[in-house]
N, C-alpha and C positions, 0 to 999 in steps of 0.2 A: 207813262205812270204805271206803278204796279198794281196788280189786281187786289181787290179787297180781301181782308183775311177771311172773311165769312160774308156770304150772301143769303138773305133768307127771304122767301116771299110767303106771306101768310095773310089770312083773314081772321075776323073774330072767333070764327068757328075752330080755326087752327092756332089761335095765339098761344095756347098752353104749350103746344109742341114747339112752337117757335122760341118761346121763353126758356124752354129746357134746352135746345140746340145752342141757343145764344150762351147760356150760362155755363157750358162745356168750354167755351173759348174765353168768356169773359172773366170767369172767377179768378183767372191768374194776374187780372189787373185791377188795381183798387180805384180807378179814376175812369168813369164811363161818361162820356159827353155825348148827349143826344141832340141832334139837331134836325130840323124839319119845319115845314111851314105850319103855321096855325091850323089846327085840326088833323094834323097828319098821323096823330095817335101816340106821341111821346108819352104822355101820362098813362094812356091806357095800356101801353106795352110795359112800362115800369110797374104799373099795377099787378098786370100778368106775372111779371117776374118776380115781385113780392109774394104773389100766391104760390108759385112755384117753389120758392125759398121758405114757406110756411111762416112768413113774417106774421107776428102775433098783433102788433099794433095796427091802428086804422090807418090805412094808406089813403092819402089824398092829395090833390094838387098844392103845392106850397106856393101858389102865386102870390098871396098876400103874407105869409109868413115867412116867405124867402127860403127856410130851411125846415124839412121835417126830419126827425130821427126815428128810424125804426130799427128793431133788433131781431136777430134769427139765429137760429142754432146751427152752427157750422161744426158738425162731428163732434158734439158735446161743449163747444166753444161759443159763448155769447159774441155775436159779431154785431158791430154797429153799422148802419147804412144811412148816411146822409143823402136825402133827396132835395137837391136845390132847383129853384126855378129863378132863373136870371132875367126873365123877360122884361121885367120892371125897372132893373138896374140902367143907369144912365151911362155909367162909364166904369172903368177899372177901378178907380180910387173908390167909388161907392161900393163894388164888390168887396174890396179889402176892408172898408169901415164896417160892412154888414157881417164880417166873420167869414166869409167864403173862403179866403186864402188859409185859415186857420184848420178847416175841415179838409182841405185839400192836402194838407202836410202831414195829416196823421195817417200813417203807413199802415197801421193795423185795421183800419176802418175802410169801408166803400164810400164812394162819393158819386151820385148819379146827378148829373147836371142836364137841366133842360134849358136850352138858349144860351150854349156856351159861346155863341159868336159875340156875345155882350162884353165878355172879359177874356178872351183866349190867352192874353199873355201871363195870366196867373196860373194857367193848368200846368202843373209839372209833367215832365216826360219820364217814362213812357206812359200813355194812357191810350184808351179806344176812343175813336171819334166814330159815332154811329149816326148814319144818315137815314131816316125813314120818309119815304116818299110815297103818295098815294097813286094808286093804279085802278081808276075806276071808282065806284062808290065803296066797295068792300074788301077790295085788295090792297095790300101795303108791300112795298120793297124796302128791305133793310140792308145796308151795305156797312160792313165794319171794318173800319181802318185802324192799324197800329200806326200811332205816332210816337217816334222816338226822339 
């Protein structure tokens, strides 16, 4: 198995630096799939990434809304970021019916997906698959894989 594209170890104290390092690689891909156990810190990391990108919208977990839309300035260009939470989805059909696939097909926008395991079949390639694992109470390990 090839090595991850990027590995980052971080804590809440260093999460801003981790978000910066991550974006240096991730900005080239419009679909970012975040996988990890409940409580691993997927939403927390996405919030830190949005802070780094100076998103002006309120960033929150889309657990009940399923999709949140954020905007940020990308060198003078308004960019859209869809933050999706697929935890409550039962299957791929429900993901499609909920409009997830429509967001994923918009090449000029970014899609950040929590719980991508719920409907991996609809995630276009290439994309980044990001795993976040807990190491102790405060440390996290992120592996970033390119899926072609």
